[in-house]
VOPAGU-2260 file (C-alpha; in pm, 1 decimal, decimal comma):
REM VOPAGU-2260
SITE   aa  ch    i         X         Y         Z
SITE  MET   A    0       0,0       0,0       0,0
SITE  LYS   A    1     136,7     338,8     -95,3
SITE  PRO   A    2      71,5     649,7     115,9
SITE  ILE   A    3     -21,3     989,6     -24,2
SITE  THR   A    4     307,2    1175,6     -73,3
SITE  GLY   A    5     190,4    1475,7    -272,1
SITE  THR   A    6    -100,0    1716,8    -271,2
SITE  TRP   A    7    -255,5    2003,8    -460,8
SITE  PHE   A    8    -331,8    2325,3    -275,1
SITE  ASP   A    9    -460,4    2670,1    -365,1
SITE  PHE   A   10    -467,1    3027,1    -241,7
SITE  TYR   A   11    -830,4    3052,1    -351,2
SITE  HIS   A   12   -1014,5    2763,6    -512,0
SITE  CYS   A   13   -1081,6    2807,0    -883,8
SITE  ASN   A   14   -1447,8    2706,7    -847,0
SITE  PRO   A   15   -1551,9    2924,2    -551,1
SITE  TYR   A   16   -1848,5    2711,5    -442,1
SITE  GLU   A   17   -1629,9    2400,3    -421,4
SITE  GLY   A   18   -1381,8    2569,6    -188,3
SITE  ASP   A   19   -1648,3    2729,9      28,1
SITE  THR   A   20   -1522,2    2571,2     351,3
SITE  TRP   A   21   -1164,0    2698,9     322,8
SITE  ASN   A   22   -1143,7    2997,9      85,4
SITE  ALA   A   23   -1212,3    3254,5     357,7
SITE  ALA   A   24    -948,8    3100,9     586,2
SITE  THR   A   25    -666,6    3096,9     333,5
SITE  GLN   A   26    -736,2    3459,4     236,8
SITE  GLN   A   27    -652,4    3550,1     598,6
SITE  PHE   A   28    -329,6    3346,6     618,1
SITE  THR   A   29     -11,2    3538,1     694,0
SITE  ALA   A   30     328,4    3425,5     564,4
SITE  HIS   A   31     382,0    3252,6     899,9
SITE  ASP   A   32      44,1    3080,5     867,8
SITE  TRP   A   33     141,0    2943,1     527,2
SITE  GLU   A   34     463,9    2809,3     676,4
SITE  LEU   A   35     263,7    2637,8     951,3
SITE  LYS   A   36      20,7    2484,4     701,4
SITE  MET   A   37     303,6    2365,4     473,6
SITE  THR   A   38     479,8    2215,1     775,6
SITE  GLU   A   39     159,1    2040,5     881,8
SITE  MET   A   40     121,8    1886,5     536,7
SITE  ALA   A   41     487,4    1781,2     526,8
SITE  GLU   A   42     447,5    1613,8     866,4
SITE  ALA   A   43     160,2    1414,7     716,5
SITE  GLY   A   44     405,1    1276,9     458,0
SITE  MET   A   45     370,8    1525,1     172,0
SITE  ASP   A   46     694,2    1589,5     -18,3
SITE  THR   A   47     540,5    1718,8    -343,7
SITE  PHE   A   48     313,2    2023,4    -350,4
SITE  VAL   A   49     119,0    2132,9    -658,2
SITE  LEU   A   50      -9,8    2490,7    -652,2
SITE  LEU   A   51    -327,4    2497,0    -857,9
SITE  SER   A   52    -275,5    2848,1    -989,2
SITE  VAL   A   53     -60,7    3158,4    -935,9
SITE  ALA   A   54    -345,1    3378,2   -1066,0
SITE  LEU   A   55    -720,4    3357,2   -1109,6
SITE  TYR   A   56    -992,8    3563,8   -1278,5
SITE  GLY   A   57    -738,5    3811,0   -1416,5
SITE  LYS   A   58    -574,3    3880,1   -1080,5
SITE  ALA   A   59    -237,1    3754,1    -955,9
SITE  PHE   A   60    -168,9    3607,1    -612,9
SITE  TYR   A   61     180,5    3758,4    -613,5
SITE  PRO   A   62     331,6    4099,5    -697,8
SITE  SER   A   63     319,6    4081,2   -1077,2
SITE  GLU   A   64     401,2    4329,2   -1351,8
SITE  VAL   A   65     249,2    4101,4   -1614,9
SITE  MET   A   66     -86,3    4093,5   -1433,6
SITE  PRO   A   67    -121,7    4422,7   -1242,9
SITE  TRP   A   68    -448,9    4333,2   -1070,1
SITE  ARG   A   69    -397,3    4159,8    -733,5
SITE  TRP   A   70    -596,7    3934,8    -504,1
SITE  ASP   A   71    -668,4    4096,6    -167,9
SITE  THR   A   72    -486,2    3853,6      61,5
SITE  VAL   A   73    -352,0    3932,0     408,1
SITE  CYS   A   74     -15,9    3785,3     306,5
SITE  PRO   A   75     144,2    4031,3      61,4
SITE  ASP   A   76     312,9    3749,4    -132,9
SITE  PRO   A   77     174,7    3403,0     -53,4
SITE  LEU   A   78     380,9    3254,4    -337,1
SITE  GLU   A   79     704,9    3370,2    -173,1
SITE  ALA   A   80     571,9    3240,6     160,4
SITE  VAL   A   81     506,9    2885,6      40,1
SITE  LEU   A   82     830,6    2863,8    -158,2
SITE  ALA   A   83    1033,5    2986,9     140,6
SITE  ALA   A   84     856,2    2728,9     358,0
SITE  GLY   A   85     924,9    2465,2      93,6
SITE  ASP   A   86    1295,8    2549,5     105,6
SITE  LYS   A   87    1301,1    2492,9     483,1
SITE  LEU   A   88    1105,1    2169,2     455,4
SITE  ASN   A   89    1310,7    2031,7     164,0
SITE  VAL   A   90     999,3    1962,8     -44,9
SITE  SER   A   91     917,2    2020,1    -413,4
SITE  LEU   A   92     665,7    2270,2    -546,8
SITE  TYR   A   93     510,1    2273,0    -894,1
SITE  LEU   A   94     356,7    2608,4    -985,1
SITE  GLY   A   95      27,0    2614,0   -1174,9
SITE  LEU   A   96      56,7    2799,7   -1504,5
SITE  GLY   A   97    -297,2    2870,0   -1618,9
SITE  PHE   A   98    -647,8    2969,2   -1501,7
SITE  PHE   A   99    -539,5    3331,3   -1551,9
SITE  THR   A  100    -855,1    3468,2   -1707,9
SITE  THR   A  101   -1230,1    3407,9   -1731,4
SITE  PRO   A  102   -1332,3    3147,6   -1834,7
SITE  ILE   A  103   -1053,0    2978,9   -1642,4
SITE  MET   A  104   -1007,2    2693,8   -1888,3
SITE  GLY   A  105    -920,0    2940,2   -2164,7
SITE  GLN   A  106    -798,1    2793,8   -2490,1
SITE  LEU   A  107    -538,1    2541,2   -2595,7
SITE  SER   A  108    -424,5    2751,6   -2890,5
SITE  LEU   A  109     -53,3    2800,5   -2938,7
SITE  ASP   A  110     -87,4    3167,0   -3028,6
SITE  GLY   A  111    -293,4    3463,8   -2918,7
SITE  ASP   A  112    -332,8    3639,4   -2585,5
SITE  TYR   A  113    -377,0    3328,1   -2374,6
SITE  SER   A  114     -47,5    3183,3   -2488,9
SITE  ARG   A  115     143,8    3510,4   -2449,9
SITE  LEU   A  116      13,8    3548,0   -2096,7
SITE  ARG   A  117     121,8    3197,5   -2000,7
SITE  ILE   A  118     471,2    3253,1   -2139,0
SITE  ASP   A  119     509,9    3600,3   -1985,7
SITE  VAL   A  120     397,5    3473,7   -1645,1
SITE  ALA   A  121     632,9    3174,8   -1667,1
SITE  LYS   A  122     925,3    3406,6   -1741,3
SITE  GLU   A  123     827,4    3636,4   -1453,6
SITE  LEU   A  124     794,4    3345,9   -1209,7
SITE  ALA   A  125    1136,4    3213,5   -1307,0
SITE  GLU   A  126    1293,2    3557,6   -1260,4
SITE  LYS   A  127    1124,9    3633,0    -926,7
SITE  TYR   A  128    1126,2    3289,2    -764,9
SITE  GLY   A  129    1378,2    3076,5    -954,8
SITE  HIS   A  130    1631,1    3106,8    -670,6
SITE  HIS   A  131    1414,5    2888,2    -445,8
SITE  PRO   A  132    1537,9    2525,5    -433,6
SITE  SER   A  133    1178,1    2414,2    -370,0
SITE  PHE   A  134    1062,3    2554,0    -707,5
SITE  ALA   A  135    1089,9    2217,5    -881,4
SITE  GLY   A  136     872,2    2259,9   -1185,7
SITE  TRP   A  137     548,0    2353,7   -1353,3
SITE  TYR   A  138     190,9    2227,9   -1345,8
SITE  PHE   A  139     -48,3    2292,3   -1635,5
SITE  PRO   A  140    -397,6    2321,6   -1478,8
SITE  VAL   A  141    -578,9    2341,0   -1815,1
SITE  GLU   A  142    -599,6    1963,8   -1825,1
SITE  ALA   A  143    -627,3    1710,5   -2103,3
SITE  ALA   A  144    -975,6    1565,3   -2141,9
SITE  ILE   A  145    -892,2    1209,2   -2244,0
SITE  ARG   A  146   -1150,6    1037,2   -2462,3
SITE  GLU   A  147    -973,4     705,0   -2515,8
SITE  TYR   A  148    -670,8     911,0   -2625,9
SITE  PHE   A  149    -513,6    1248,1   -2550,2
SITE  PRO   A  150    -652,8    1517,2   -2784,0
SITE  ASP   A  151    -389,7    1597,6   -3045,5
SITE  ASN   A  152    -424,5    1970,3   -2982,0
SITE  TYR   A  153    -354,1    1911,8   -2611,9
SITE  ILE   A  154     -26,8    1733,1   -2690,7
SITE  ALA   A  155      78,3    2024,8   -2912,7
SITE  TYR   A  156     -23,2    2273,2   -2639,8
SITE  ALA   A  157     156,7    2089,3   -2358,7
SITE  ASN   A  158     473,8    2033,2   -2560,1
SITE  GLU   A  159     496,9    2393,8   -2673,5
SITE  LEU   A  160     433,0    2531,0   -2323,5
SITE  ALA   A  161     675,6    2284,5   -2163,5
SITE  ASP   A  162     946,6    2390,1   -2407,2
SITE  ARG   A  163     889,1    2758,9   -2328,8
SITE  CYS   A  164     886,9    2695,7   -1951,9
SITE  ARG   A  165    1211,8    2501,9   -1960,5
SITE  LYS   A  166    1382,8    2791,1   -2137,9
SITE  HIS   A  167    1306,3    3017,8   -1843,3
SITE  GLY   A  168    1291,3    2799,9   -1532,3
SITE  PRO   A  169    1287,8    2446,6   -1389,2
SITE  ASP   A  170    1281,4    2148,9   -1625,4
SITE  LYS   A  171    1009,5    1934,0   -1466,1
SITE  VAL   A  172     648,4    1943,2   -1589,4
SITE  LEU   A  173     344,1    1775,3   -1431,5
SITE  ILE   A  174      -2,3    1722,3   -1579,5
SITE  ALA   A  175    -308,4    1549,8   -1430,0
SITE  PRO   A  176    -559,8    1453,8   -1701,1
SITE  TYR   A  177    -921,7    1355,1   -1652,2
SITE  GLY   A  178   -1124,1    1107,1   -1855,4
SITE  THR   A  179    -899,7     835,3   -1711,0
SITE  ARG   A  180   -1177,7     577,8   -1716,7
SITE  THR   A  181   -1195,5     600,0   -2097,9
SITE  VAL   A  182    -825,3     529,6   -2164,1
SITE  LYS   A  183    -760,2     286,1   -2447,3
SITE  ALA   A  184    -402,9     182,1   -2365,3
SITE  ASP   A  185    -307,3      48,7   -2706,6
SITE  ASP   A  186     -19,3     122,5   -2945,5
SITE  ARG   A  187    -160,8     463,2   -3037,5
SITE  PHE   A  188    -185,5     563,1   -2670,9
SITE  VAL   A  189     171,0     446,4   -2603,6
SITE  ALA   A  190     290,6     652,0   -2900,8
SITE  GLN   A  191     112,0     954,8   -2754,4
SITE  LEU   A  192     284,1     902,8   -2419,6
SITE  ARG   A  193     620,4     891,7   -2593,7
SITE  SER   A  194     540,3    1213,3   -2780,4
SITE  LEU   A  195     421,7    1401,8   -2470,3
SITE  GLU   A  196     717,4    1606,8   -2351,2
SITE  VAL   A  197     613,3    1614,5   -1986,3
SITE  ASP   A  198     782,5    1442,2   -1694,8
SITE  TYR   A  199     495,3    1324,7   -1477,6
SITE  ILE   A  200     135,8    1231,4   -1556,9
SITE  ALA   A  201     -90,3    1196,0   -1250,3
SITE  TYR   A  202    -422,1    1055,5   -1372,7
SITE  GLN   A  203    -735,6    1156,7   -1183,5
SITE  ASP   A  204    -885,7     840,9   -1034,4
SITE  GLU   A  205   -1237,7     989,6   -1085,7
SITE  LEU   A  206   -1375,8     819,5    -775,5
SITE  GLY   A  207   -1444,3    1143,3    -587,7
SITE  VAL   A  208   -1654,8    1269,4    -877,4
SITE  ASN   A  209   -1835,5     933,2    -901,9
SITE  ARG   A  210   -1748,3     879,3   -1267,4
SITE  THR   A  211   -1613,1     527,9   -1222,5
SITE  THR   A  212   -1603,4     234,4    -982,3
SITE  HIS   A  213   -1314,5      86,6    -786,6
SITE  GLU   A  214   -1320,7    -221,9   -1009,7
SITE  GLU   A  215   -1310,5     -13,6   -1328,2
SITE  ALA   A  216   -1035,3     208,1   -1186,5
SITE  LYS   A  217    -826,7     -96,4   -1100,6
SITE  ARG   A  218    -851,0    -224,5   -1458,6
SITE  THR   A  219    -771,7     120,9   -1595,8
SITE  PHE   A  220    -461,3     173,1   -1383,1
SITE  ALA   A  221    -341,3    -179,5   -1460,7
SITE  SER   A  222    -360,8     -99,6   -1832,2
SITE  LEU   A  223    -193,3     237,6   -1774,4
SITE  ARG   A  224      93,3      61,7   -1596,5
SITE  GLU   A  225     158,6    -152,8   -1902,8
SITE  ALA   A  226     135,5     146,7   -2136,8
SITE  HIS   A  227     367,7     361,5   -1925,8
SITE  ASP   A  228     622,0      82,1   -1897,8
SITE  ARG   A  229     623,1      52,5   -2276,4
SITE  ALA   A  230     660,8     429,0   -2312,6
SITE  GLY   A  231     927,6     453,6   -2042,4
SITE  LYS   A  232     737,8     712,9   -1837,1
SITE  PRO   A  233     661,3     724,5   -1463,3
SITE  LEU   A  234     296,2     666,0   -1368,3
SITE  TRP   A  235     139,8     875,0   -1091,8
SITE  ALA   A  236    -213,5     877,4    -951,2
SITE  ASP   A  237    -427,6    1175,6    -855,7
SITE  VAL   A  238    -652,9    1030,8    -585,6
SITE  GLU   A  239    -961,0    1242,0    -520,3
SITE  LEU   A  240    -984,8    1312,4    -146,7
SITE  PHE   A  241   -1328,3    1474,0    -152,3
SITE  ARG   A  242   -1698,9    1419,2    -187,9
SITE  PHE   A  243   -1955,8    1661,9    -320,8
SITE  GLN   A  244   -2233,3    1796,4     -99,5
SITE  GLY   A  245   -2426,9    2007,0    -345,1
SITE  LYS   A  246   -2157,7    2214,9    -515,0
SITE  VAL   A  247   -1925,0    2217,0    -213,5
SITE  LEU   A  248   -1632,4    1981,6    -150,5
SITE  TYR   A  249   -1632,4    1799,5     183,8
SITE  PRO   A  250   -1412,8    1526,6     334,0
SITE  PRO   A  251   -1534,8    1174,6     252,2
SITE  SER   A  252   -1511,1     874,1     483,2
SITE  PHE   A  253   -1159,8     740,7     521,2
SITE  GLU   A  254   -1290,9     394,3     432,3
SITE  ARG   A  255   -1349,6     516,7      77,8
SITE  ILE   A  256   -1004,0     674,4      54,1
SITE  GLU   A  257    -838,3     359,0     188,9
SITE  ARG   A  258   -1008,5     161,0     -85,5
SITE  GLN   A  259    -890,6     415,2    -343,7
SITE  LEU   A  260    -532,6     369,7    -221,8
SITE  GLN   A  261    -573,2      -7,8    -242,4
SITE  THR   A  262    -701,9      31,6    -599,1
SITE  VAL   A  263    -413,3     237,8    -739,8
SITE  SER   A  264    -118,1     135,7    -519,9
SITE  PRO   A  265     -14,6    -181,7    -706,0
SITE  TRP   A  266      16,6       5,6   -1036,1
SITE  VAL   A  267     158,2     352,5    -973,7
SITE  ASP   A  268     495,8     496,3    -877,5
SITE  LYS   A  269     357,3     778,9    -664,9
SITE  VAL   A  270      21,2     881,3    -516,6
SITE  LEU   A  271     -84,8    1245,0    -508,0
SITE  GLY   A  272    -407,7    1358,8    -345,3
SITE  TYR   A  273    -654,1    1627,2    -446,5
SITE  GLN   A  274    -627,6    1771,0    -193,3
SITE  TYR   A  275    -504,4    1791,7     166,3
SITE  LEU   A  276    -595,0    2161,1     200,0
SITE  GLY   A  277    -960,0    2183,9     299,8
SITE  MET   A  278   -1003,8    1807,0     334,6
SITE  MET   A  279    -762,9    1739,7     624,1
SITE  ASN   A  280    -664,0    1940,8     930,3
SITE  LYS   A  281    -445,5    1843,8    1222,7
SITE  PRO   A  282    -637,8    1856,0    1552,9
SITE  GLY   A  283    -590,8    2193,7    1719,5
SITE  SER   A  284    -417,8    2342,4    1417,6
SITE  PRO   A  285    -395,7    2723,2    1440,3
SITE  VAL   A  286    -423,0    2726,6    1059,6
SITE  HIS   A  287    -739,5    2519,2    1028,1
SITE  ALA   A  288    -885,0    2549,9     677,4
SITE  GLY   A  289   -1193,7    2342,7     599,3
SITE  HIS   A  290   -1499,8    2180,6     751,0
SITE  GLU   A  291   -1473,5    2044,0    1105,3
SITE  SER   A  292   -1502,1    1687,3     969,7
SITE  SER   A  293   -1157,2    1737,0     813,2
SITE  VAL   A  294   -1003,3    1674,0    1157,1
SITE  LYS   A  295   -1147,5    1322,8    1169,6
SITE  LEU   A  296   -1021,5    1246,7     820,1
SITE  TYR   A  297    -673,0    1359,9     925,0
SITE  GLU   A  298    -685,1    1141,4    1236,9
SITE  ASP   A  299    -811,6     839,7    1041,3
SITE  TYR   A  300    -543,2     883,0     775,6
SITE  MET   A  301    -260,4     916,6    1028,4
SITE  ALA   A  302    -389,3     605,9    1212,2
SITE  PHE   A  303    -382,1     422,8     877,7
SITE  LEU   A  304     -19,8     527,0     822,2
SITE  ASP   A  305      70,2     396,8    1167,4
SITE  ARG   A  306    -113,0      66,4    1114,0
SITE  HIS   A  307      77,2       0,7     792,3
SITE  GLY   A  308     412,9     140,5     904,5
SITE  LEU   A  309     391,2     412,5     639,4
SITE  ARG   A  310     466,0     721,0     846,7
SITE  THR   A  311     760,5     908,3     697,6
SITE  PRO   A  312    1070,6     873,7     918,8
SITE  GLY   A  313    1153,2    1196,1    1098,1
SITE  LYS   A  314     802,9    1337,8    1066,6
SITE  GLU   A  315     706,6    1404,6    1424,9
SITE  ARG   A  316     365,5    1483,5    1564,3
SITE  SER   A  317     487,6    1823,7    1679,4
SITE  SER   A  318     247,1    2098,8    1777,0
SITE  HIS   A  319     227,9    2423,3    1584,2
SITE  ALA   A  320      67,1    2607,1    1870,1
């Protein structure tokens, strides 16, 4: 059984209703608060952090000349805060390059304003934050919608953007496609994997959104394992750590998450979760962000790690009080 060793997080969730239980809290975080929250997540075994977006709805979360409009956050530069914390914790951060404008999904075109904005922001991020050892790479949040295969225009988009990013900053690129349940892992799919110039592909398990079953997901990830071995690419999972209550994301039962981990563990090299922030909180945390039931999910998950001997060595149950 593999533990969750990576997580997405956000300064403000891209779909506001979904993040209703934590958006207000993270807007009030200071730089010290972000360090506490990052430390809490690292203590829970996270070594890979994926920031969903550095900007949203035309406003940046950091002091930007490319995007002059700013989010009104208590922390003057939350991006600097999490990268500085990442340096101290010796973890890796992938910065989300997308969701800049409305609609957030934008376009996959290789030219035009959307593309220029992505490239200009990437260059600015590399110049402002490239000195941080924790700045490990890039995440492209405008995801591939797999329908048996990756769309050809997505491969062109991802390859072009990856090439531009690597010219300015870190080499590593992460994507996390949806439509996983439809994958047809044949020769054409393997050829697509070989042509995709990204380093890590973390497939959404689609169990949180109720688009598949555990049995179907097991078959899908087994076929992905074979395809990725043929293509010579690592295989990661994006395990959905949420349930919907109306439009809002809430913590699910740990029993469901444990079964998700059992489903993907035999096939993947690494398990990421979407997402610790909002879905888990250490008891008594001064940086609680999420519904009160997130404390129970944290406790159940940590008990699971202890039962299976999966707690990361050196990660103590220290208090942040």
